[in-house]
N, CA, C and O atoms as a GROMACS GRO file, in nm:
protein
  532
    1MET      N    1  13.603   9.573  15.357
    1MET     CA    2  13.695   9.636  15.417
    1MET      C    3  13.666   9.696  15.555
    1MET      O    4  13.566   9.767  15.572
    2THR      N    5  13.743   9.671  15.642
    2THR     CA    6  13.711   9.737  15.786
    2THR      C    7  13.715   9.876  15.796
    2THR      O    8  13.780   9.945  15.717
    3LYS      N    9  13.648   9.923  15.888
    3LYS     CA   10  13.653  10.069  15.917
    3LYS      C   11  13.784  10.121  15.926
    3LYS      O   12  13.813  10.231  15.878
    4SER      N   13  13.880  10.035  15.993
    4SER     CA   14  14.011  10.095  16.034
    4SER      C   15  14.107  10.076  15.903
    4SER      O   16  14.203  10.153  15.900
    5CYS      N   17  14.096   9.995  15.808
    5CYS     CA   18  14.151   9.992  15.690
    5CYS      C   19  14.111  10.107  15.587
    5CYS      O   20  14.192  10.159  15.510
    6LEU      N   21  13.982  10.138  15.596
    6LEU     CA   22  13.939  10.261  15.512
    6LEU      C   23  14.014  10.384  15.579
    6LEU      O   24  14.062  10.470  15.505
    7THR      N   25  14.024  10.395  15.699
    7THR     CA   26  14.080  10.510  15.766
    7THR      C   27  14.208  10.532  15.709
    7THR      O   28  14.232  10.633  15.642
    8ALA      N   29  14.311  10.418  15.739
    8ALA     CA   30  14.437  10.398  15.694
    8ALA      C   31  14.468  10.450  15.552
    8ALA      O   32  14.568  10.517  15.527
    9LEU      N   33  14.378  10.415  15.466
    9LEU     CA   34  14.381  10.418  15.324
    9LEU      C   35  14.380  10.576  15.297
    9LEU      O   36  14.456  10.638  15.223
   10LEU      N   37  14.275  10.626  15.376
   10LEU     CA   38  14.243  10.766  15.362
   10LEU      C   39  14.367  10.877  15.409
   10LEU      O   40  14.398  10.983  15.354
   11LEU      N   41  14.423  10.813  15.528
   11LEU     CA   42  14.526  10.899  15.558
   11LEU      C   43  14.652  10.883  15.487
   11LEU      O   44  14.730  10.978  15.479
   12ALA      N   45  14.678  10.762  15.433
   12ALA     CA   46  14.788  10.750  15.326
   12ALA      C   47  14.777  10.859  15.218
   12ALA      O   48  14.868  10.935  15.189
   13CYS      N   49  14.650  10.857  15.161
   13CYS     CA   50  14.621  10.931  15.046
   13CYS      C   51  14.648  11.100  15.099
   13CYS      O   52  14.711  11.186  15.038
   14ALA      N   53  14.592  11.107  15.201
   14ALA     CA   54  14.594  11.263  15.246
   14ALA      C   55  14.737  11.296  15.253
   14ALA      O   56  14.767  11.404  15.201
   15CYS      N   57  14.824  11.233  15.302
   15CYS     CA   58  14.959  11.245  15.340
   15CYS      C   59  15.035  11.257  15.205
   15CYS      O   60  15.117  11.348  15.195
   16PHE      N   61  15.013  11.170  15.096
   16PHE     CA   62  15.068  11.195  14.971
   16PHE      C   63  15.023  11.336  14.906
   16PHE      O   64  15.105  11.419  14.865
   17VAL      N   65  14.904  11.351  14.904
   17VAL     CA   66  14.875  11.473  14.849
   17VAL      C   67  14.922  11.592  14.915
   17VAL      O   68  14.934  11.693  14.845
   18GLY      N   69  14.951  11.598  15.039
   18GLY     CA   70  14.999  11.725  15.125
   18GLY      C   71  15.153  11.725  15.094
   18GLY      O   72  15.216  11.831  15.089
   19ALA      N   73  15.209  11.611  15.075
   19ALA     CA   74  15.350  11.614  15.058
   19ALA      C   75  15.373  11.679  14.918
   19ALA      O   76  15.469  11.755  14.906
   20LYS      N   77  15.297  11.656  14.819
   20LYS     CA   78  15.309  11.711  14.671
   20LYS      C   79  15.324  11.864  14.673
   20LYS      O   80  15.406  11.932  14.612
   21GLU      N   81  15.210  11.908  14.771
   21GLU     CA   82  15.194  12.039  14.765
   21GLU      C   83  15.308  12.113  14.858
   21GLU      O   84  15.350  12.227  14.838
   22ARG      N   85  15.344  12.037  14.948
   22ARG     CA   86  15.440  12.089  15.044
   22ARG      C   87  15.585  12.127  14.964
   22ARG      O   88  15.660  12.216  15.004
   23PHE      N   89  15.610  12.052  14.856
   23PHE     CA   90  15.741  12.068  14.795
   23PHE      C   91  15.744  12.160  14.659
   23PHE      O   92  15.841  12.174  14.584
   24ASN      N   93  15.600  12.226  14.644
   24ASN     CA   94  15.604  12.312  14.548
   24ASN      C   95  15.668  12.452  14.594
   24ASN      O   96  15.662  12.484  14.712
   25ASP      N   97  15.734  12.543  14.487
   25ASP     CA   98  15.772  12.662  14.519
   25ASP      C   99  15.674  12.749  14.597
   25ASP      O  100  15.565  12.786  14.554
   26PRO      N  101  15.727  12.778  14.718
   26PRO     CA  102  15.617  12.874  14.769
   26PRO      C  103  15.606  13.016  14.731
   26PRO      O  104  15.509  13.080  14.771
   27PHE      N  105  15.699  13.072  14.654
   27PHE     CA  106  15.707  13.220  14.588
   27PHE      C  107  15.655  13.190  14.454
   27PHE      O  108  15.660  13.294  14.388
   28SER      N  109  15.610  13.098  14.390
   28SER     CA  110  15.580  13.078  14.253
   28SER      C  111  15.438  13.149  14.232
   28SER      O  112  15.344  13.133  14.311
   29PRO      N  113  15.433  13.222  14.131
   29PRO     CA  114  15.282  13.268  14.113
   29PRO      C  115  15.189  13.180  14.056
   29PRO      O  116  15.069  13.202  14.068
   30THR      N  117  15.240  13.062  13.983
   30THR     CA  118  15.159  12.966  13.968
   30THR      C  119  15.142  12.857  14.062
   30THR      O  120  15.223  12.859  14.155
   31SER      N  121  15.048  12.752  14.063
   31SER     CA  122  15.054  12.651  14.141
   31SER      C  123  15.157  12.538  14.097
   31SER      O  124  15.210  12.462  14.178
   32GLN      N  125  15.179  12.534  13.972
   32GLN     CA  126  15.275  12.420  13.904
   32GLN      C  127  15.424  12.484  13.896
   32GLN      O  128  15.447  12.597  13.853
   33PRO      N  129  15.516  12.396  13.942
   33PRO     CA  130  15.660  12.446  13.934
   33PRO      C  131  15.702  12.454  13.795
   33PRO      O  132  15.649  12.378  13.714
   34SER      N  133  15.782  12.526  13.762
   34SER     CA  134  15.847  12.533  13.626
   34SER      C  135  15.922  12.424  13.598
   34SER      O  136  15.992  12.376  13.688
   35ASN      N  137  15.919  12.364  13.466
   35ASN     CA  138  15.994  12.247  13.419
   35ASN      C  139  16.131  12.269  13.370
   35ASN      O  140  16.210  12.176  13.359
   36HIS      N  141  16.163  12.408  13.337
   36HIS     CA  142  16.289  12.420  13.298
   36HIS      C  143  16.380  12.461  13.430
   36HIS      O  144  16.325  12.512  13.528
   37GLN      N  145  16.521  12.436  13.427
   37GLN     CA  146  16.604  12.476  13.532
   37GLN      C  147  16.660  12.621  13.495
   37GLN      O  148  16.672  12.656  13.378
   38LEU      N  149  16.693  12.700  13.600
   38LEU     CA  150  16.770  12.804  13.592
   38LEU      C  151  16.916  12.777  13.558
   38LEU      O  152  16.983  12.715  13.641
   39THR      N  153  16.968  12.813  13.455
   39THR     CA  154  17.102  12.781  13.418
   39THR      C  155  17.188  12.912  13.435
   39THR      O  156  17.304  12.915  13.474
   40ASN      N  157  17.107  13.024  13.399
   40ASN     CA  158  17.193  13.162  13.424
   40ASN      C  159  17.107  13.275  13.506
   40ASN      O  160  16.985  13.288  13.492
   41PRO      N  161  17.172  13.341  13.577
   41PRO     CA  162  17.085  13.422  13.658
   41PRO      C  163  17.016  13.530  13.563
   41PRO      O  164  17.072  13.563  13.458
   42ILE      N  165  16.899  13.584  13.600
   42ILE     CA  166  16.800  13.643  13.509
   42ILE      C  167  16.860  13.789  13.524
   42ILE      O  168  16.863  13.849  13.631
   43ALA      N  169  16.901  13.834  13.418
   43ALA     CA  170  16.974  13.968  13.419
   43ALA      C  171  16.849  14.086  13.439
   43ALA      O  172  16.861  14.171  13.527
   44VAL      N  173  16.752  14.083  13.366
   44VAL     CA  174  16.648  14.193  13.375
   44VAL      C  175  16.512  14.120  13.336
   44VAL      O  176  16.502  14.043  13.240
   45GLU      N  177  16.416  14.152  13.417
   45GLU     CA  178  16.280  14.109  13.393
   45GLU      C  179  16.218  14.216  13.283
   45GLU      O  180  16.251  14.333  13.297
   46ASN      N  181  16.144  14.187  13.193
   46ASN     CA  182  16.098  14.259  13.094
   46ASN      C  183  16.013  14.391  13.177
   46ASN      O  184  15.912  14.370  13.244
   47PRO      N  185  16.071  14.515  13.159
   47PRO     CA  186  15.979  14.627  13.216
   47PRO      C  187  15.862  14.645  13.141
   47PRO      O  188  15.835  14.593  13.033
   48LEU      N  189  15.785  14.736  13.218
   48LEU     CA  190  15.647  14.760  13.161
   48LEU      C  191  15.677  14.893  13.066
   48LEU      O  192  15.767  14.972  13.092
   49PRO      N  193  15.596  14.904  12.964
   49PRO     CA  194  15.607  15.026  12.894
   49PRO      C  195  15.600  15.166  12.974
   49PRO      O  196  15.522  15.176  13.069
   50GLN      N  197  15.679  15.271  12.935
   50GLN     CA  198  15.692  15.377  13.018
   50GLN      C  199  15.535  15.457  13.047
   50GLN      O  200  15.508  15.520  13.149
   51HIS      N  201  15.456  15.438  12.944
   51HIS     CA  202  15.343  15.520  12.955
   51HIS      C  203  15.241  15.426  13.034
   51HIS      O  204  15.128  15.474  13.042
   52THR      N  205  15.258  15.314  13.088
   52THR     CA  206  15.167  15.244  13.169
   52THR      C  207  15.174  15.289  13.316
   52THR      O  208  15.278  15.303  13.379
   53GLY      N  209  15.054  15.310  13.360
   53GLY     CA  210  15.036  15.342  13.499
   53GLY      C  211  14.966  15.222  13.579
   53GLY      O  212  14.912  15.128  13.521
   54CYS      N  213  14.972  15.234  13.712
   54CYS     CA  214  14.921  15.130  13.792
   54CYS      C  215  14.769  15.095  13.761
   54CYS      O  216  14.702  15.195  13.734
   55ASP      N  217  14.699  14.974  13.758
   55ASP     CA  218  14.571  14.953  13.761
   55ASP      C  219  14.517  14.877  13.873
   55ASP      O  220  14.597  14.823  13.950
   56ALA      N  221  14.396  14.867  13.891
   56ALA     CA  222  14.329  14.808  13.994
   56ALA      C  223  14.381  14.664  14.020
   56ALA      O  224  14.374  14.621  14.135
   57ASN      N  225  14.427  14.594  13.928
   57ASN     CA  226  14.448  14.449  13.934
   57ASN      C  227  14.594  14.420  13.977
   57ASN      O  228  14.624  14.303  13.997
   58ASN      N  229  14.687  14.516  13.993
   58ASN     CA  230  14.822  14.503  14.039
   58ASN      C  231  14.813  14.480  14.192
   58ASN      O  232  14.732  14.545  14.259
   59LEU      N  233  14.881  14.406  14.237
   59LEU     CA  234  14.888  14.353  14.369
   59LEU      C  235  14.952  14.481  14.476
   59LEU      O  236  15.063  14.526  14.445
   60ARG      N  237  14.896  14.528  14.576
   60ARG     CA  238  14.946  14.645  14.649
   60ARG      C  239  14.978  14.584  14.772
   60ARG      O  240  14.900  14.511  14.835
   61LEU      N  241  15.120  14.620  14.814
   61LEU     CA  242  15.186  14.562  14.933
   61LEU      C  243  15.247  14.672  15.015
   61LEU      O  244  15.303  14.769  14.964
   62ILE      N  245  15.232  14.654  15.135
   62ILE     CA  246  15.300  14.753  15.247
   62ILE      C  247  15.251  14.885  15.217
   62ILE      O  248  15.329  14.980  15.223
   63ASP      N  249  15.112  14.907  15.181
   63ASP     CA  250  15.081  15.046  15.162
   63ASP      C  251  15.049  15.134  15.292
   63ASP      O  252  15.009  15.250  15.277
   64ASN      N  253  15.065  15.084  15.411
   64ASN     CA  254  15.062  15.145  15.536
   64ASN      C  255  15.194  15.220  15.554
   64ASN      O  256  15.194  15.305  15.642
   65LEU      N  257  15.309  15.201  15.481
   65LEU     CA  258  15.424  15.263  15.493
   65LEU      C  259  15.503  15.329  15.410
   65LEU      O  260  15.515  15.274  15.301
   66PRO      N  261  15.576  15.455  15.428
   66PRO     CA  262  15.645  15.509  15.336
   66PRO      C  263  15.763  15.426  15.271
   66PRO      O  264  15.825  15.342  15.336
   67LEU      N  265  15.789  15.453  15.143
   67LEU     CA  266  15.900  15.393  15.073
   67LEU      C  267  16.016  15.382  15.144
   67LEU      O  268  16.083  15.279  15.141
   68ALA      N  269  16.056  15.515  15.230
   68ALA     CA  270  16.194  15.534  15.284
   68ALA      C  271  16.192  15.451  15.401
   68ALA      O  272  16.303  15.432  15.451
   69GLN      N  273  16.071  15.383  15.470
   69GLN     CA  274  16.092  15.299  15.581
   69GLN      C  275  16.111  15.156  15.532
   69GLN      O  276  16.133  15.072  15.620
   70LEU      N  277  16.106  15.116  15.403
   70LEU     CA  278  16.119  14.977  15.363
   70LEU      C  279  16.248  14.950  15.325
   70LEU      O  280  16.303  15.043  15.265
   71ASN      N  281  16.316  14.848  15.342
   71ASN     CA  282  16.446  14.805  15.321
   71ASN      C  283  16.461  14.681  15.232
   71ASN      O  284  16.406  14.575  15.262
   72VAL      N  285  16.536  14.693  15.122
   72VAL     CA  286  16.555  14.561  15.024
   72VAL      C  287  16.639  14.470  15.084
   72VAL      O  288  16.757  14.506  15.091
   73ILE      N  289  16.608  14.354  15.132
   73ILE     CA  290  16.699  14.265  15.206
   73ILE      C  291  16.734  14.145  15.104
   73ILE      O  292  16.831  14.076  15.134
   74GLY      N  293  16.676  14.119  15.009
   74GLY     CA  294  16.694  14.009  14.934
   74GLY      C  295  16.626  14.017  14.786
   74GLY      O  296  16.536  14.091  14.747
   75LEU      N  297  16.700  13.918  14.719
   75LEU     CA  298  16.645  13.914  14.570
   75LEU      C  299  16.666  13.772  14.535
   75LEU      O  300  16.779  13.725  14.527
   76ILE      N  301  16.544  13.696  14.512
   76ILE     CA  302  16.549  13.547  14.452
   76ILE      C  303  16.521  13.546  14.286
   76ILE      O  304  16.418  13.596  14.240
   77HIS      N  305  16.596  13.499  14.224
   77HIS     CA  306  16.572  13.478  14.089
   77HIS      C  307  16.518  13.340  14.057
   77HIS      O  308  16.583  13.248  14.107
   78TYR      N  309  16.424  13.311  13.994
   78TYR     CA  310  16.366  13.198  13.946
   78TYR      C  311  16.378  13.175  13.798
   78TYR      O  312  16.429  13.270  13.738
   79ALA      N  313  16.341  13.066  13.721
   79ALA     CA  314  16.354  13.058  13.597
   79ALA      C  315  16.257  13.146  13.529
   79ALA      O  316  16.289  13.196  13.421
   80ASP      N  317  16.143  13.170  13.581
   80ASP     CA  318  16.055  13.250  13.501
   80ASP      C  319  16.003  13.378  13.572
   80ASP      O  320  15.919  13.449  13.516
   81HIS      N  321  16.046  13.405  13.683
   81HIS     CA  322  16.031  13.536  13.757
   81HIS      C  323  16.146  13.569  13.870
   81HIS      O  324  16.243  13.497  13.892
   82SER      N  325  16.116  13.685  13.931
   82SER     CA  326  16.216  13.716  14.047
   82SER      C  327  16.132  13.755  14.142
   82SER      O  328  16.020  13.800  14.120
   83VAL      N  329  16.186  13.738  14.263
   83VAL     CA  330  16.099  13.809  14.397
   83VAL      C  331  16.210  13.887  14.473
   83VAL      O  332  16.329  13.859  14.488
   84VAL      N  333  16.132  14.001  14.519
   84VAL     CA  334  16.216  14.105  14.592
   84VAL      C  335  16.164  14.088  14.729
   84VAL      O  336  16.042  14.091  14.748
   85LEU      N  337  16.253  14.070  14.834
   85LEU     CA  338  16.225  14.071  14.980
   85LEU      C  339  16.239  14.190  15.036
   85LEU      O  340  16.338  14.252  14.996
   86TRP      N  341  16.167  14.249  15.123
   86TRP     CA  342  16.166  14.369  15.177
   86TRP      C  343  16.145  14.348  15.322
   86TRP      O  344  16.091  14.245  15.362
   87ALA      N  345  16.190  14.450  15.410
   87ALA     CA  346  16.174  14.435  15.561
   87ALA      C  347  16.131  14.567  15.601
   87ALA      O  348  16.185  14.671  15.563
   88THR      N  349  16.029  14.558  15.682
   88THR     CA  350  15.969  14.689  15.738
   88THR      C  351  16.049  14.713  15.868
   88THR      O  352  16.128  14.628  15.909
   89PRO      N  353  16.027  14.830  15.933
   89PRO     CA  354  16.093  14.871  16.049
   89PRO      C  355  16.074  14.768  16.183
   89PRO      O  356  16.153  14.747  16.274
   90ASP      N  357  15.945  14.713  16.160
   90ASP     CA  358  15.933  14.606  16.278
   90ASP      C  359  15.980  14.459  16.228
   90ASP      O  360  15.934  14.359  16.284
   91GLU      N  361  16.059  14.451  16.136
   91GLU     CA  362  16.125  14.327  16.094
   91GLU      C  363  16.021  14.230  16.036
   91GLU      O  364  16.036  14.108  16.044
   92VAL      N  365  15.924  14.283  15.983
   92VAL     CA  366  15.830  14.187  15.920
   92VAL      C  367  15.893  14.174  15.755
   92VAL      O  368  15.934  14.273  15.695
   93ILE      N  369  15.891  14.049  15.700
   93ILE     CA  370  15.943  14.036  15.573
   93ILE      C  371  15.834  14.010  15.477
   93ILE      O  372  15.744  13.928  15.491
   94ILE      N  373  15.854  14.095  15.370
   94ILE     CA  374  15.726  14.102  15.254
   94ILE      C  375  15.792  14.060  15.116
   94ILE      O  376  15.899  14.111  15.083
   95ASP      N  377  15.736  13.978  15.044
   95ASP     CA  378  15.778  13.947  14.911
   95ASP      C  379  15.697  13.995  14.806
   95ASP      O  380  15.575  13.976  14.808
   96SER      N  381  15.764  14.064  14.701
   96SER     CA  382  15.690  14.120  14.596
   96SER      C  383  15.757  14.061  14.447
   96SER      O  384  15.856  13.989  14.436
   97ARG      N  385  15.686  14.103  14.358
   97ARG     CA  386  15.718  14.070  14.226
   97ARG      C  387  15.698  14.177  14.115
   97ARG      O  388  15.649  14.284  14.150
   98LEU      N  389  15.728  14.160  13.993
   98LEU     CA  390  15.733  14.271  13.888
   98LEU      C  391  15.559  14.297  13.890
   98LEU      O  392  15.468  14.217  13.909
   99ASN      N  393  15.559  14.424  13.865
   99ASN     CA  394  15.433  14.502  13.853
   99ASN      C  395  15.345  14.505  14.002
   99ASN      O  396  15.233  14.557  14.003
  100ASP      N  397  15.394  14.456  14.106
  100ASP     CA  398  15.331  14.492  14.231
  100ASP      C  399  15.350  14.635  14.262
  100ASP      O  400  15.441  14.700  14.210
  101VAL      N  401  15.271  14.681  14.339
  101VAL     CA  402  15.268  14.820  14.382
  101VAL      C  403  15.292  14.823  14.541
  101VAL      O  404  15.223  14.761  14.622
  102ILE      N  405  15.405  14.910  14.574
  102ILE     CA  406  15.450  14.918  14.731
  102ILE      C  407  15.428  15.038  14.782
  102ILE      O  408  15.397  15.127  14.703
  103SER      N  409  15.438  15.066  14.911
  103SER     CA  410  15.429  15.176  14.987
  103SER      C  411  15.316  15.259  14.971
  103SER      O  412  15.232  15.241  14.884
  104GLN      N  413  15.313  15.359  15.065
  104GLN     CA  414  15.201  15.462  15.083
  104GLN      C  415  15.207  15.552  14.960
  104GLN      O  416  15.105  15.613  14.929
  105GLU      N  417  15.308  15.563  14.893
  105GLU     CA  418  15.324  15.662  14.789
  105GLU      C  419  15.278  15.587  14.666
  105GLU      O  420  15.244  15.656  14.569
  106GLN      N  421  15.273  15.456  14.657
  106GLN     CA  422  15.229  15.373  14.528
  106GLN      C  423  15.318  15.383  14.445
  106GLN      O  424  15.300  15.462  14.352
  107TRP      N  425  15.436  15.310  14.453
  107TRP     CA  426  15.548  15.296  14.355
  107TRP      C  427  15.513  15.131  14.314
  107TRP      O  428  15.484  15.038  14.388
  108GLN      N  429  15.529  15.135  14.165
  108GLN     CA  430  15.519  15.013  14.087
  108GLN      C  431  15.656  14.959  14.073
  108GLN      O  432  15.746  15.040  14.049
  109ILE      N  433  15.686  14.827  14.085
  109ILE     CA  434  15.816  14.767  14.049
  109ILE      C  435  15.785  14.739  13.887
  109ILE      O  436  15.697  14.666  13.842
  110THR      N  437  15.878  14.813  13.816
  110THR     CA  438  15.862  14.797  13.659
  110THR      C  439  15.992  14.716  13.606
  110THR      O  440  15.987  14.664  13.495
  111ALA      N  441  16.100  14.707  13.679
  111ALA     CA  442  16.193  14.608  13.654
  111ALA      C  443  16.288  14.578  13.766
  111ALA      O  444  16.315  14.649  13.863
  112ILE      N  445  16.337  14.449  13.733
  112ILE     CA  446  16.389  14.369  13.846
  112ILE      C  447  16.530  14.322  13.795
  112ILE      O  448  16.542  14.210  13.746
  113GLU      N  449  16.634  14.409  13.806
  113GLU     CA  450  16.772  14.364  13.734
  113GLU      C  451  16.851  14.317  13.857
  113GLU      O  452  16.812  14.322  13.974
  114THR      N  453  16.968  14.270  13.812
  114THR     CA  454  17.072  14.200  13.904
  114THR      C  455  17.117  14.297  14.001
  114THR      O  456  17.142  14.255  14.115
  115GLN      N  457  17.136  14.448  13.970
  115GLN     CA  458  17.200  14.531  14.068
  115GLN      C  459  17.102  14.634  14.100
  115GLN      O  460  17.139  14.721  14.179
  116ARG      N  461  16.996  14.638  14.059
  116ARG     CA  462  16.892  14.743  14.100
  116ARG      C  463  16.742  14.705  14.078
  116ARG      O  464  16.710  14.617  13.998
  117ILE      N  465  16.653  14.773  14.153
  117ILE     CA  466  16.516  14.750  14.123
  117ILE      C  467  16.453  14.898  14.075
  117ILE      O  468  16.478  15.002  14.136
  118VAL      N  469  16.370  14.889  13.960
  118VAL     CA  470  16.336  15.017  13.916
  118VAL      C  471  16.195  15.034  13.956
  118VAL      O  472  16.127  14.932  13.954
  119LEU      N  473  16.139  15.143  13.992
  119LEU     CA  474  16.008  15.183  14.037
  119LEU      C  475  15.959  15.303  13.956
  119LEU      O  476  16.033  15.394  13.918
  120GLN      N  477  15.841  15.296  13.935
  120GLN     CA  478  15.753  15.399  13.876
  120GLN      C  479  15.642  15.433  13.959
  120GLN      O  480  15.577  15.349  14.021
  121HIS      N  481  15.616  15.577  13.962
  121HIS     CA  482  15.494  15.623  14.048
  121HIS      C  483  15.392  15.608  13.974
  121HIS      O  484  15.384  15.637  13.854
  122CYS      N  485  15.284  15.547  14.063
  122CYS     CA  486  15.148  15.531  13.998
  122CYS      C  487  15.066  15.635  13.949
  122CYS      O  488  14.993  15.616  13.851
  123GLN      N  489  15.074  15.759  14.016
  123GLN     CA  490  15.000  15.875  13.984
  123GLN      C  491  15.068  15.967  13.870
  123GLN      O  492  15.006  16.045  13.797
  124THR      N  493  15.209  15.941  13.869
  124THR     CA  494  15.281  16.030  13.774
  124THR      C  495  15.397  15.939  13.715
  124THR      O  496  15.515  15.942  13.753
  125PRO      N  497  15.344  15.857  13.616
  125PRO     CA  498  15.423  15.769  13.544
  125PRO      C  499  15.573  15.795  13.495
  125PRO      O  500  15.664  15.715  13.473
  126SER      N  501  15.567  15.923  13.486
  126SER     CA  502  15.710  15.978  13.434
  126SER      C  503  15.819  15.984  13.550
  126SER      O  504  15.940  15.976  13.529
  127LEU      N  505  15.753  16.001  13.693
  127LEU     CA  506  15.860  15.976  13.789
  127LEU      C  507  15.884  15.844  13.801
  127LEU      O  508  15.796  15.759  13.817
  128GLN      N  509  16.032  15.817  13.793
  128GLN     CA  510  16.095  15.698  13.827
  128GLN      C  511  16.207  15.702  13.930
  128GLN      O  512  16.280  15.801  13.932
  129ARG      N  513  16.226  15.610  14.008
  129ARG     CA  514  16.340  15.580  14.084
  129ARG      C  515  16.403  15.436  14.070
  129ARG      O  516  16.345  15.344  14.011
  130SER      N  517  16.517  15.425  14.125
  130SER     CA  518  16.565  15.296  14.120
  130SER      C  519  16.647  15.279  14.277
  130SER      O  520  16.711  15.370  14.330
  131ILE      N  521  16.629  15.151  14.329
  131ILE     CA  522  16.679  15.112  14.440
  131ILE      C  523  16.806  15.018  14.411
  131ILE      O  524  16.788  14.915  14.346
  132PRO      N  525  16.942  15.052  14.460
  132PRO     CA  526  17.044  14.974  14.420
  132PRO      C  527  17.046  14.861  14.513
  132PRO      O  528  16.994  14.870  14.624
  133LEU      N  529  17.112  14.743  14.467
  133LEU     CA  530  17.113  14.621  14.541
  133LEU      C  531  17.239  14.600  14.612
  133LEU      O  532  17.256  14.499  14.681
   0.00000   0.00000   0.00000
């Protein structure tokens, strides 16, 4: 094979691999898309037990702003998880999922429901609040 044929083959393979990755769900926590389809909206994702506090493995987001400055602008339900979209005062959009920790005050998302998001304070787990959608 000539050098140009090998180059063309390499480019064709790279485009095929790139196209496969491009069509995956960008919000999915796993690299493989779910095989089952969403037939009904998710009413509630399983909340954490009440005694559970935040741990070092939870993703921490927007920890430079207080919760009062964050606005929920959207909620996306997938077959196996939900994504909450937040807007900062300078109009940056951040996505979060169940168990993520948000804001300076460190609130953990413990439940994502169709009408509200339930938060639990990391330092004082008995302190909870909800944000209506």
